[in-house]
Backbone as JSON, one array per atom type, in Angstrom:
{
  "sequence": "MEATNKKAVILLGLMVAIACCANAQTICNMSYSELMACKPAATPPNPPPPTSACCTGLSHANLKCFCQYKNSPILPSVGVNPKLAMQLPSKCQIPNAPTC",
  "N": [[115.45, 116.37, -26.25], [116.8, 115.13, -28.52], [114.66, 113.23, -29.04], [112.64, 114.45, -29.65], [113.74, 115.54, -31.93], [113.78, 113.04, -33.57], [111.23, 112.37, -34.06], [110.48, 114.47, -36.13], [111.78, 113.21, -38.1], [110.78, 111.06, -38.79], [108.53, 111.8, -39.59], [108.87, 113.06, -42.0], [109.56, 110.91, -43.5], [107.13, 109.71, -43.87], [106.11, 111.74, -45.29], [107.15, 111.1, -48.02], [105.5, 108.4, -48.1], [103.52, 109.12, -48.15], [103.52, 110.79, -50.65], [103.89, 108.5, -52.37], [101.7, 107.24, -52.44], [98.77, 107.93, -53.68], [95.97, 108.0, -52.95], [95.99, 108.44, -50.16], [95.0, 110.38, -47.35], [95.5, 111.68, -44.84], [98.32, 111.43, -43.05], [99.14, 110.15, -39.47], [97.81, 112.16, -38.39], [98.4, 114.63, -39.98], [98.37, 116.3, -42.74], [98.78, 115.7, -46.03], [99.81, 118.15, -47.63], [100.54, 119.59, -45.34], [102.67, 117.98, -44.52], [104.47, 118.3, -46.83], [105.16, 120.51, -46.6], [107.15, 120.74, -45.08], [109.1, 119.63, -45.85], [111.3, 121.57, -47.19], [112.51, 122.32, -45.45], [113.84, 120.22, -44.12], [115.65, 119.77, -46.18], [118.93, 119.64, -47.66], [121.45, 122.04, -49.13], [121.11, 124.4, -47.69], [118.82, 124.89, -45.92], [115.62, 126.5, -45.38], [114.16, 128.27, -42.65], [111.22, 126.14, -40.77], [108.29, 126.41, -42.35], [104.94, 128.03, -41.4], [102.68, 126.64, -41.81], [104.15, 123.88, -41.97], [104.9, 124.0, -39.04], [102.27, 124.3, -37.98], [101.24, 122.19, -38.81], [102.63, 120.11, -37.66], [102.25, 120.89, -34.83], [99.41, 119.97, -34.18], [99.8, 117.21, -34.84], [99.87, 113.37, -34.62], [102.56, 112.89, -32.59], [103.77, 110.62, -31.89], [102.72, 108.4, -33.52], [104.18, 108.94, -35.66], [106.68, 107.98, -34.75], [106.72, 105.37, -35.31], [108.09, 105.15, -37.74], [110.41, 106.09, -37.51], [113.1, 104.93, -38.23], [113.68, 104.95, -40.82], [114.34, 103.87, -44.16], [114.08, 105.95, -46.36], [114.05, 108.55, -46.08], [116.79, 110.01, -46.64], [116.87, 108.83, -49.5], [115.23, 110.67, -50.59], [116.08, 112.93, -50.73], [115.91, 114.42, -47.97], [117.54, 115.39, -44.96], [118.03, 113.39, -42.11], [118.96, 114.69, -39.63], [118.71, 117.29, -39.93], [115.92, 117.29, -40.37], [115.14, 116.05, -37.7], [115.25, 118.71, -36.25], [113.6, 119.72, -36.58], [111.0, 120.11, -34.77], [111.8, 121.21, -32.31], [112.47, 123.58, -33.53], [109.88, 124.73, -34.42], [109.13, 125.18, -31.59], [107.57, 122.87, -30.61], [106.1, 121.78, -27.92], [106.41, 119.14, -25.22], [106.91, 116.63, -26.92], [106.75, 113.47, -27.75], [108.89, 110.72, -26.6], [110.64, 108.3, -28.89]],
  "CA": [[115.41, 117.29, -27.61], [116.9, 114.34, -29.69], [113.53, 112.27, -29.23], [111.8, 115.51, -30.6], [114.03, 115.45, -33.55], [113.52, 111.66, -34.22], [109.83, 112.48, -34.24], [110.53, 115.12, -37.37], [112.65, 112.44, -39.17], [109.6, 110.29, -39.3], [107.51, 112.77, -40.32], [109.57, 113.53, -43.45], [109.46, 109.75, -43.95], [106.28, 109.31, -44.0], [105.99, 112.76, -46.64], [107.4, 109.92, -48.83], [104.87, 107.26, -48.2], [102.24, 109.98, -48.53], [103.62, 111.1, -52.07], [103.39, 107.48, -53.21], [99.7, 106.45, -51.93], [98.02, 109.3, -53.75], [94.57, 107.83, -52.16], [96.05, 108.66, -48.85], [94.76, 111.81, -47.32], [96.49, 111.72, -43.95], [98.9, 109.97, -41.85], [99.36, 110.35, -38.22], [97.07, 113.07, -38.12], [99.03, 115.67, -40.83], [97.74, 116.27, -44.29], [100.11, 115.65, -47.71], [100.32, 119.32, -47.79], [101.39, 119.89, -44.33], [104.09, 117.18, -44.72], [105.18, 118.36, -48.23], [105.44, 122.02, -46.33], [108.07, 120.49, -43.78], [110.51, 118.52, -46.62], [112.5, 122.03, -47.51], [113.21, 122.83, -43.91], [114.85, 119.25, -43.92], [116.79, 119.35, -47.1], [119.88, 120.42, -47.58], [122.25, 122.17, -48.39], [121.04, 125.46, -46.75], [117.18, 124.83, -45.58], [115.17, 127.53, -44.84], [113.38, 127.77, -41.56], [109.95, 125.77, -41.21], [107.01, 127.5, -42.66], [103.69, 128.14, -40.56], [102.27, 125.26, -42.06], [104.67, 122.76, -41.27], [104.32, 123.95, -37.95], [101.07, 123.99, -37.43], [100.86, 120.43, -38.86], [103.66, 119.46, -36.46], [101.89, 121.04, -33.57], [98.45, 118.61, -34.08], [100.18, 115.73, -35.67], [100.47, 112.58, -33.53], [104.1, 112.36, -32.92], [104.27, 108.97, -31.4], [102.53, 107.92, -34.17], [105.23, 108.66, -36.51], [108.17, 107.06, -34.08], [107.19, 103.93, -35.68], [108.8, 105.3, -38.97], [111.8, 106.77, -36.98], [114.76, 104.45, -38.88], [113.06, 104.95, -42.44], [115.64, 104.41, -45.27], [113.25, 106.51, -47.53], [114.04, 109.96, -46.23], [117.82, 110.2, -47.7], [116.68, 108.65, -51.08], [114.14, 111.66, -51.15], [116.74, 114.4, -50.45], [115.69, 114.73, -46.54], [118.31, 115.0, -44.19], [117.66, 113.05, -41.13], [119.44, 115.39, -38.71], [117.67, 118.53, -40.11], [114.34, 116.62, -39.77], [115.27, 116.03, -36.35], [115.47, 119.91, -35.57], [111.84, 120.72, -36.51], [109.88, 120.09, -33.55], [112.59, 122.24, -31.59], [112.42, 124.85, -34.67], [108.68, 125.21, -34.17], [108.66, 125.11, -30.69], [106.17, 122.02, -29.98], [106.25, 121.19, -26.39], [106.0, 117.79, -24.99], [107.18, 115.61, -28.08], [107.2, 112.26, -27.43], [110.08, 110.04, -26.98], [110.46, 107.3, -29.28]],
  "C": [[115.64, 116.53, -28.54], [115.83, 113.52, -29.9], [112.7, 113.03, -30.04], [112.38, 115.57, -31.86], [113.68, 114.41, -34.51], [112.13, 111.93, -34.93], [109.65, 113.18, -35.9], [110.93, 114.11, -38.48], [111.55, 111.23, -39.77], [108.78, 110.8, -39.64], [107.64, 112.72, -41.6], [109.63, 112.1, -44.14], [108.02, 109.51, -44.23], [105.27, 110.48, -45.3], [105.99, 111.78, -47.45], [106.56, 109.4, -49.14], [103.91, 107.59, -48.46], [102.29, 110.2, -50.41], [103.45, 109.7, -53.06], [102.26, 106.95, -53.36], [99.06, 108.07, -52.6], [96.68, 109.36, -53.2], [94.62, 108.69, -50.7], [96.0, 110.25, -48.49], [95.24, 112.59, -45.8], [97.25, 110.99, -43.36], [99.49, 110.76, -40.8], [98.93, 112.0, -37.96], [97.39, 114.48, -38.99], [98.29, 115.19, -42.28], [98.94, 115.86, -45.13], [100.64, 117.09, -47.33], [100.93, 120.01, -46.78], [102.85, 119.18, -44.09], [104.98, 117.92, -45.57], [105.86, 120.24, -47.46], [106.77, 121.96, -45.37], [109.3, 120.16, -44.87], [111.37, 120.13, -46.67], [113.07, 122.61, -46.32], [114.02, 121.6, -43.45], [115.74, 118.94, -45.38], [117.99, 120.23, -47.15], [120.42, 121.13, -48.83], [121.98, 123.51, -47.27], [119.41, 125.65, -46.96], [116.88, 125.8, -45.21], [114.39, 127.26, -43.55], [111.64, 127.14, -41.73], [109.08, 126.51, -41.5], [106.06, 127.12, -41.39], [103.26, 126.89, -40.48], [102.81, 124.17, -41.91], [104.4, 122.58, -39.97], [103.06, 123.55, -37.44], [100.54, 122.73, -37.74], [101.54, 119.67, -37.65], [103.01, 119.48, -35.18], [100.41, 120.2, -33.23], [98.58, 117.15, -34.68], [100.5, 114.89, -34.26], [101.8, 112.09, -33.72], [104.2, 111.35, -32.48], [103.66, 108.24, -32.54], [103.38, 107.86, -35.25], [106.62, 108.31, -35.74], [108.01, 105.68, -34.71], [107.88, 103.84, -37.46], [110.16, 106.09, -38.83], [112.97, 106.39, -38.03], [114.14, 104.14, -40.16], [114.25, 105.02, -43.21], [115.2, 105.36, -46.35], [113.79, 107.92, -47.47], [115.59, 110.31, -47.02], [117.6, 109.95, -48.99], [115.6, 109.56, -51.33], [114.97, 113.16, -51.08], [116.63, 114.93, -48.8], [116.85, 114.28, -45.77], [117.79, 114.59, -43.0], [118.04, 113.94, -39.94], [118.46, 116.63, -38.78], [116.09, 117.95, -39.79], [114.35, 116.67, -38.44], [115.25, 117.28, -35.73], [114.2, 120.36, -35.72], [110.82, 120.68, -35.71], [110.23, 121.22, -32.46], [112.16, 123.96, -32.4], [111.16, 125.64, -34.47], [108.09, 125.42, -32.84], [107.53, 124.23, -30.0], [106.94, 121.56, -29.15], [106.07, 119.8, -26.2], [106.29, 116.72, -25.97], [107.35, 114.44, -27.51], [108.53, 111.68, -27.68], [109.85, 108.78, -27.53], [111.43, 106.2, -28.87]]
}
């Protein structure tokens, strides 16, 4: 499960990268809107459950692709808690998430 959670951290790091690059339409098979739909669920202090848009995005995302971003220093700088982000795949009940 820890590996699955790391994928979510990567995902949220990519959200920031997308926000910085207005011309980017998708990252790791997730759209900007799907990435941004996940941000509230990984932002303290009282994050809501992930939205259906977030979970749908995660379900078709290339989570292995997100592995390359797992140690991104960007997450905390945009208010995303990596521990909360790492919980998203399990909260969305995403099966067989890859281990980074």
